[in-house]
Structure formats: C-alpha cells, structure tokens
N, C-alpha and C positions, 0 to 999 in steps of 0.2 A: 178158870185159870192151870188147868192140866196143861193146856198148850206151854203154858207160860214155865211151869217145872220143866218139862221136856226141855225147853231152851236153856232152862237156869244149867242142867244135869250137863247136855251136852258142848257145851263150856268149859266143863274141867275136864273133861275126858282125854283129849290129845294129851295135856299137861300129867296127868295121873300115870297113864301110860307109859310116857317118855322116863318118869322119875323112878314109876315102880321097877323099870329094866336098872335102874342103876344105885337105891338105897338097899338095906336092908331091913328087917325087919322095923325095928325103934326107931327108922328116918320117914317109913313107909307112914307109922302110927302117928307119929307128930305131922307129917306133912296129910293124913286124914283128918286129924285132930283140926287144921289150919283151912282144910274145903269145906268142914260143916260149919267153921264159924261165918267162910264167906260166903256160903250158900244160903245159911241162917239170914245175914244182912241183905242180901238181894232177894228171899223171898220177902222177906217184912216191905222190902222197899217194892217188890211190883207188887206182891198183894194187896197192897196199902198205900202210903202216904206219897212215895215216887207216881204213880198212876194216878193216883188223886191230883196231883202237880201237874199233871200234863193236861188234863183236863183243857186248861187255857193257853196252851203251846202255843198255838198257831198264832192267837191274839200277843202274846209275848212276842213273839220273833219277828213279827208282821213288818216292823219299821227294820228289822236286819235284813230281810229277805227283799228290804223295798232298795237297799243303800248301794251294797256288790260291790262299794270300795272304798277301804279306810286305811287310817294310818296309825302302826306299830311300832311302838318308842321303847328302846332300849336304853334307858339313860341310869346312873350311878355312880358311887365314887369311883368306879372302876374304870368310868368315862374320864376321868382326870390324866391317867398314867397313858392312855390309850392304846393297851398291846405292848407296854414298857414296863420294865421290874427292875428296879436297882440297875440302870444303866443298858439291858439286856433286850433285844426285841423277844416279844414272845407270841407266838404265831396262834393261829385258832381263834375262837370264840374269844373277842376282849370282856365278854362281863364274866369268864370263869377264869378269869385272874387267881382270885383269891386258890381255886382248887388246882391251877396247874401249876401254880407259883409255891405252893403249900406254906399257905403263910397263915401266918396266928393269927388269932381274934386280937390281940395285945398290938399288932405290925399292921393289923388291918384299920385298927381305930387311928393309928398316926396317919394313914392314909387319911382318913376321913376328916381329919383334925387340919387336913392342907384343901380338903374341897369348899370353894368358896366363890359359886355360880352366880357371880354378880351380873353377867350379862342376859341371865334368862326370865326371858320374855315372854307371860302366857300369851298375852295377844300374839304374839307377832308369829309363835308357833301355830295356836289356833285358827288365825288369820292363811298363812302359810298352806294349812291342812283343807281350808275352806278353796282356795283357790286353783288349788291341786287337781279339786274335786273330790277329795275325800269327806264321809257322811258319816263319817263315828273315827273314833280314836280310843287308842287300847295303851297304857301306860303303866310300866313299872313300877310298882308301888311298896313291894319285894320279892327282890330276883332272889339267884338260891346263895347269895352272899348273906342273906338274914338281912339285910339293912336296908329300915323301911324309910323312903323315901319320901314320908311328913310328917305329920304331929300325931307320933303315938304315945298312948298313954298306956298300951302294954308292955313295951319293951323299950329301954333306954337305948338302945341299937338304933339310932336316927336320925335323920337331918337335924333337925332342929336343936337336938338335946347333943348332939357328938362333930357338927361342923361350924363354923366361924358364922355358916348364912344366916342362922338361926331363924329359918324361913317356911312353911311349908306351900312349894311348890305346885304338890295335887292339890292344894285347896284353890289357889288361884288359875290353876287350868283348867277346874272344872267349870270353875264361871266363864271364864273363857270360851270355853268349848258352848257353853248354854248359848253365850251371846252369841257366837255366831254360827249357833243352830245344829251344831255339831254332837252326834252323841256322844257318851262321855264313861269310859270304864276304865278296870285297873288288871292286870298281870298280876298275880302274886302266886309265890314257888310255896305253895302248901305241906310238899312232902322233902323237896330239898331245905336243907337250912344249916350251911356250915360254920354259922358263929355260935349256934344253939351244942350243949353239951349231947343233950339227948336225943337231937333230932340225927335223920338218915344222911350222909353222903362226906362228914368229914371223919377221915381215917388216920389224918396225920397230925391231929393234934388231939380226939377221943377217942380214936379206934374204932370208929360207928361204923357199923354197916351203909351197903349202899353206895360205896364210894369206890374208885379205880383199886384199890388194894384185892377189892371182891370178897372181902373182908364174910367171914359166920353167914355162908351159903348165898353169897353174891342176889342176884336179882331176887330167890326167894329165902332170904334170910330169916324171914318172917314167918315161915313154916319150919324151916329145919331149924332154928334155934328161937324158937316161942318164946320162951322166956326173956327174950331183949325188947318183943313189941310192947311191955306195959313201961319201957323205957321213951320209947319213942309216940307211943299214946299218951304219955305226960305232956310231951313238946305240941303234940296236936292241940290237948284241953287248955298248956299256958298260955301259947304265944297263936299257932294258928289260928282256929277255930274263934279265939277273943280279937285277936286283930283280922279276919275276914268280917267279924260282925261289927268292927269297928270301923272300919272304910264303910258298909253300908248304911248306917247309921248317922254316921260322919258327912258321906257325900251323895248319897242317892245315888250311886253308878247307874248306867243302864246295862252295863255288861261286867262279867266279871271271867278271868281270862288263867286258867290252871295248865300245869306242865309236870312233866316226869309223874304219874302216877304209878310205874310201877315197882317206884320206892317206897312205899304204901302198901299193903294188901288192901285189895277193894271194899274191903270192912269198912278200914278206917276212910277211904275216900268216899263211900257211899254215909258215913257218919257226916263228915264234913258237908255234904252237899245236900242230907236234911238237915242241918242245922243253918245254913243259907236261906232254905224253903221258910222256915220256922220266920223270919225275920222278914224276908221278902219272896211274895209270890213270883214279882214281874221281872228281874234280873235274869238277864238272858248270861245261861254260862255257856262253855265252849265245850267240846267234848272231850276234854283231854284231863277234868277230873276224873272222872268215874266210868269204868268201860270192862265190858267182855268182849268175848269173841264173836258173842251173838247180842249183847245188849250197848248201847250208849247210851248214859243216865243223864248226858248235857243236851241243851236243847239243837244243836249240830254238830257235825263231825269236824276234825283237821286234818288236812292230808300231812303228809312229812313236813320237815323244813325245807324252805330254799329250793320248792323245788323248779325246774324249767317245762317238764311235761308231767298232764295231769292222770294219774290212774284213774278206773273206773269208781265212781261210787253214786250209789242213790240216797235221794235224799237230802238236807240242808247240810253244806259243806262250804268249808274256808280253808284257802291257802296264804304260806307265811314268805312271800320272797325277801330277800333282803337288795340293798339297793348294792351292797360288796359281795363278800364271803364272811362278815361278822353283824351281829346283832349288835352289839357295845357299840361304841367309836374304836374305831384302830386306825391310827395314824400311819401306819404301815402298808397298813389295806387298799390300793389303788384299782382293786379291779372291778371298782364301776362296771355296770352296764350302760346300756345306750337307753333310749327316753323307747326304742321301737321295740325292747325286748320287753318293756313294762306293760305298753299298750298292748303287743299280743299277749302278755298273759293274763291282762283283764279282760279282753273280749276273748281269752278262751274259757278261763274259769266266765265267765255270764254265759257261756256257750253249753255249759254243761250245767248250768244253776247253781254255781256256783260264787264263793266271795272272794275278793283278791286284799290282803292285807297286809299292806306295803311297808317294811319297818327301816325307819329311821334311825342310826347311834347319833345322838346329839352328841358335842365335846362337853368336855369337864366345864368349861365358863360357861355355860346353857347355848352356845348359836350351834346353830343347822353346819356341817359342813359344806362349803362351797359347793362339792359337786354334787352332793345331795341335793341342796336348794337347784340345780340345775335341774336335774332330774325330774323335780316339783313344779318347777314350771313347763318343763317340755309338754309332762301329763296335764298339765293344766290347760294350757294351750290347746292340746289335742281331744279335750274333755270338755270343754269352751262349747265346741261347734258339733261333736258327736257324742255327749252326751244321754241323750235320749233312747241313743239305742246302746247304752249300760244298766242304766237307773232303771230298777223296775221291769226290767229285762227277764225273760226266760227262756231257757235253751228251747232250739226251734226245732220240728218235726223232722229239717230236712236233714237228711243223710251226710256224710263225712265228705269234705270238700277241697280237691287242691289249692286252691290260691287263698283258703282263710277259712274262718269260719261265720254262724250267721245264730243270729238271738230274734226272739221276737216280742212285740209286745203290743195288743190290742190287736187291730187287723194290720200290722204294719210289720214286715219281716225286714231284718236290718244283715247285710251280706257283709262282713268285713273282710276287705280285700289284703291279704298279705302281700300274694305276689299279683305283678301284672302282665298278662297274658302278653306276648311279644305281639300278637296279631289283632289286638284290642277286642277279643271277643271272650266274653265271661260266659264260661259253659256251668250253666246252675242246673248241676245233676237233682234228680228228683220231684221238681217244681212240676207239679201238675196244673197247678190254679195259674189261670189268667191274670196279671195284677191289672189294677188301672190304672195305676202309677206308677214310675217307677223316673228315681232322680237319686242325685248326688246330694249326701244330707249336706255338705260341706257347700252352701251357695244355691244349692235347692233347683238347681240345671236336670232338665230332663233328659231321659235317655228314652232309646227306643230299645225296643227287643224283637226278636221270632224267636218263634217256637220248632225246634229238631225234630220234635219226635211227640207223639203225650205224655211221655215222662219228664222232659230238658226244656229248659229254657236257654237262651243265648242273648246276652244284652248286650248292644254295640259300644263300647268304652271309649272315650276321649284319647288322641295319641297319646298325651303324656298322666303320668299318675297324677291325680291333683295333690294330694297327701301321702308323701314317701313314708310316712310312720303306718300309716293304714287308713284306706282310701275306705268311706262308710255307704255304700250304694242304702235306698231303702227301697219297698215295694208294700204300696198299699195293694191289699186283697179284701172286697166286702165280703165274699161269697167265705163259708167257712173252707179252709186250708185244706187242701190235695196233696198228699206228697207218697213218692214211692222210698221206700226205704233204701234199697239198694245204693253201694257208693257208682260214682261214675269217674271212670279213668277220663278226664278232658282232653281231650285230642292235641288240645295246643300247648298242653304243659311238657317240659321234659324230663319231668321227674315226680315220682309218686312214693309215696315214705307208706309203707304197711306198718306202723306202729305194733309193737306188739302187745302195749296196751289196751291196741282198738283188736286184737285179735279175737273173736269167738275160743275159748276156752274148752277142751273137750278132755273128759276122765278126771276132771274136779283136783286139789289136792294142791292147785297153782298156789303160786301169791306173786306180789309184787312187788319190784323195788320202788325206793321213794322218789323218781322223779327224778332227781337231781343230774346236772350232766355226767355221760356214764353209768346211769343207775334206772334208765328209765326202762327197764328188762322187765320179762315175764321168768319166774325162780321155783326153783324144789321140781325140773322137771326128772324124775326119780324112775318113771312106769314107762312100758312100750304103749300102757294102753290110754298116756295123757298123751294130746296134740293139739296143734295149732291150726284158726284156718281162715283165710279172709274170702269176703265172697265179694265182688265189683261187677260193673257192666264195662265194656266197651263200644264208643259209639259206631268205630270203622273198628278193620283190620289193624293190626299195630306189631309192631316186634319192638322187644325191652331185652338189653341188658340188663339181668337179676344180681343185685351185689346185696350182703348180707353183715348187720352191723351186731356182734355177739360177744359174751365173756367166756371165757373158760380158760379156769385156773389149772391146778393140780388134780386138783377133785373133782374133772368134767372131761370127758370124752363119750363117743359112741361115734354112732350111724344113725341118717337121718332120710326119710324120703321124701323130695320136694316133688309134688305133684298136681297137676292143673290138668285137666280131660285127659289127651293121650299122654301128655308130657309127662314125664318122670325121669328123675335122678337121685341115684343115690349119695347122698355126702358124708364124707367124715371128718369128726371134728377130735382134733387132738387135744388133751387141755397141756398149756403153756404154764409157767412158772406165775405168773400173775394174775388175779384175781378181781383187779382195778383196768388192766389196758384195753379198750376196748378193741377188740380185729374187723378190721373191713377188710371182706372177702369176696370178690368175684364171683358167681357162681355158675353161670350157664347164660344161655341168648335163648329166649322163649317166644317163640311167633302164636297172638290169641286172633280167633278171628272176631267178629263183631259179637255180639250177645253178652250173655251172663258167666263168667266163672267162679270156681272156687279153687284159690288157690291152698293146700295144705304143706305143713309138715308134720311124716309122724316118725316117732324111732322106729329104727330096727335091729338095733340095739344100745344096751347104755353099759360102757365096758366098765366107768367108775360111780361113785355116788353120783352123780348127774349130768345129763347130759351137753347141757350150757345153758347158760342165762342171755335169751336173743332181746335186743332192743331193737332192728325192726327187719324189716325186708323195702329192698329197692327198687322200683321197676323203670328203667331210664331207658326213656323212647329213641329210639334207634331211628335215624332218617331215611 
C-alpha cells in the first residue's frame, strides 16, 4: 500500500503548487482542508472497497471489450425544439439549451408539457442499432437539465409526470435491447443538474457554482468555498444517489455512463461510485465518474468528445463521436460526416484497443433523423461483411502503416486499407511472419504476396479497391506472429503523416489536445529540454517535401531545430492572433537514403510561454 499512497500524493502536487502561488494563507488553508478530505476518500477506496471491487473487473468488462461498437443516444425534452428557442437558432450542443438560454425551471416545464414522442418505437431503435452492428446502447436517463426520461419516484421532474406522453421509454427500450441481444445502459448526469436548487451548474436562477459565470471559485469552488459543499451534498444524497440506485434496481443495466466529474470534489464522486458498488458489483462504469491524475476508478477510460484522431491511451478506453456536431438533435446542424469517416474511426479505435460509442440524437417525436439513419445503414452494410475484423479484435503488434490500420484476433491479422496504392501493391511494414492464407475479407478472394526483405511483405492487390469505404484483407498466420516495431514509409504512398499524437515525447510535461478537428496536437511545450521524435524506415532512397501543421497564438513563439541524420534546419515560429487557426507551412526538402531514420524537433529558444501546438509533420514524396 505504500506505493499506492505515493501515487495518491502526487495526484495533488501540481494543483497545490499552482494554488499556493495564487492564494493567501486563508485560501491555502481551505484548499488544504479540501485536499485532506479528498485524499482520505481516495485512500479509503484504494485501501479497501474499490480495490476489492476491481478483483472481478476482467469478468465484469469482458463483454464490453468484445463489443467494440455501441450506440450513444442523447434524447430529452430539448430534442423537441432541436436547437431553437423562442424562434431563435441556438448554436452548439442542442442538449445544453436550458443553460445556453438561461431557461428557468418553470419555463422548462412548459417545454416538457409539449413533449409527446408518439412516434417513439423502442423495437425500431434497438433493431436499427442491431442492424448497424452495434453491440451495446447507452441512453440519457437524466442529462444536465435534470429531467428524468424514465418513471422516477425520486423526483417529479420526469417524463411520466410532466409530459403528455406519460409512459416510460426507458423500460420499453431496455426490453427491446434484451430482445435483440444488445447490452443496455444509462447516461446519468451526477454532477450537473440545472433544475435542482442545490446542485452545481445553474447560476442564472440559483446562483450556484459550477456554471458559466464561474461563481465561487470556478472549478475548485468546493475547496475555495467549502461552506457551499453541504448544499451540493444534499443534492447528491437526495437526488443523484437515489436515482442512480433506482436505475440499478429497476432496470438492471449492463453499464452506467457519467460525465463532468470536475463539478464535484473527487470525494463525492468516489462516494457515488461506492453507492453503485454496494448495489451492483457487475455493472460496468465508465471512467468519467471518478478519476485523478493517476487513478481512474471506473472500469475503462474515455477520450475527449467528438474526436477525429486518438491520442495514446493505455488500457481499456472508449471514444464518443457524433454524427454531426451536436449530441442532442439539432435541426440546423447538417454537418453530418460520411459513412467512411465512422468506419475509419471504428477501425482506428479497434486497432488501438478501444471502443467506439457513436452518438445519435433522435428527434422530439421519437424518430431518428433520416441523415442518421443513412449513416447507420451504411455502417451496417460494411460491418455485416467485415465485422470479424472488429468484434473481439485487439490491437495488432504491427507498426503504423501509411495505408490504414490493423487489428488481430487469434491467428488472423486484419489489414484495414483506407488508401489504395496507385501501383496496387500493399507494403505491409514490420511483418516478419509469412502468412498461410491472404484473402479479401469481403468475398474471400485469395491474394498473393512476396517478401521484400525479412521485415516487410508486399501484397498484390486487385486493380480497383473492392470496398471504397475500407477494404479489409485477412492474413492467417499459424506460427507465433513476429513483427518489427519500426514504421515503414511505403515507397508507393505519396504522403506520410507523422502525427504529434504518434511521436515519442521527451522531457515530460507535455499534454495532448482532445483530438477534434484542428486539435490533435501536442501542447504545453514550454522548455528547451522538451522535444519530439519519430523513428521510421525507408526501403529505398527518397526525397520528401517537409510540411508542418501547427497552432501558434499570441502566447506562442520561438525557434526549433528540425533534424534527421546530417540534415538540420532552424525554423522560426511567430505567434499569431489566433489560438485556433491551423497554420500549414512548407519547411524544406529532405533526401533520405534507405535505412532507419529519426526525425527530431528540438527547441532552440522559446520566446513566449509556449513554442507551439504541433499537429503533424507531413513528408510528401517527390517524383
């Protein structure tokens, strides 16, 4: 337990140091009392009930690990206006309507009194999820607005008592999912509750902390104003924990999903998890309920919302993309991504050992948007033919490939080809083992391969890409799989993307962006002893144009050295007025012989707070 105590202590050190520089003696004393409270809760969990509850973790999460693909549903009375309030379009997340428009509880009830999803068909929802290849479903039992979408006996702020619908859609959906063999669970907003006078979040009606006004110490309100904590604890005791227990005992869900844990102290979040485990030792709980810098108390981790690229995550993890840019239904948001984008995300997640929980925002009448239905059908058609490369599949030991990603299950390696080589030759870098069989998963057509060298294999492809969404090639390998860890720059690929997410980080203290468009960067680059590198092989000599994508706002600037072997060049970064605009810059031309190379970016000087936020280096092959 000494090692665990050491981990617990370092969870707080960065925050304490930052706080001590800003506050006075009284503020520090209050913060330290909060730290002691939280540390006591962590130690009690780690040294007792939580560690005991994790003994059956592998059994509890086994179905989730095999599933790989699920449906996330944000549905509530906010789905009826769908991003509009009093004739005005409201941008952003539609499910945040109450907060964005500062709607009172009374006015929100007026909206509830109009909510009547007469077209809701639980069987149709579950069937569409099944046909799309989804193995589990999670739906908002209560979102941040505090409105329960089930027959709650704890609060009358619910669909049965406050809407003309007067039925429990969660009960119907739970039964339908079980009928179709889909694991079922709930999203529950435990920390945000905009209708409850004691809960964090509502600062327009109740003057509570945790809202947009940043009242009472903003994110650390419970430490800077500990006198307010009993009020939030009253909400947790009277509504959050009772409703969570109600969901557990009434519906027996397979999974519970939580969000925004920073609105409550870790001690409260841990207390909620303990209440869950006292009722149910088998329900899977996501990682956003209770976590510190070093310990995730949930059964798996979540990446950021709406990612397009994945930063490195160890262990079990899940990503939550949306079909457009809102989780709840938004009638004005037509930014729906193509089917190909989700198939790529699904394959990428599986190739890194993660799950994809894809969000759908149904309409207020209880139907799925036609654009979402087209996406579901497209994914379903692809996964019907290629599902074995996703379900129960794990990350393969192959290094990164320019043409796509790879997964593995048993003795079969699956190559997910996103980009079809122009010469119809697929360079599989790092595959030392020979395959007994190589075939297209869609149709089982056999393919031939030749060995380039002891580390690399080339597969002869058909003249046309059989499935333009993603073509999967299966390789059966009976002997123990042998691979080389170095990435190969395939000689027939015109461009090679060296993402910052895939770089080796040196010097510590870096952090990652959330992976959204324009935010898949490495950040907190503040010291000359911090640097990035990528190691790769080239099969033959080649010349590349080096391009770079990065962000550099007013707080960024400096000079760095771009170096590989005998090549080196100093590059000047000048901060602009925008922290969000992606800068694409051509750097230079580099010629590399065949062999192993390390490309490095090392600061020479950092003129402002941070050098830059690097997204990627692109090596474009010159003819």
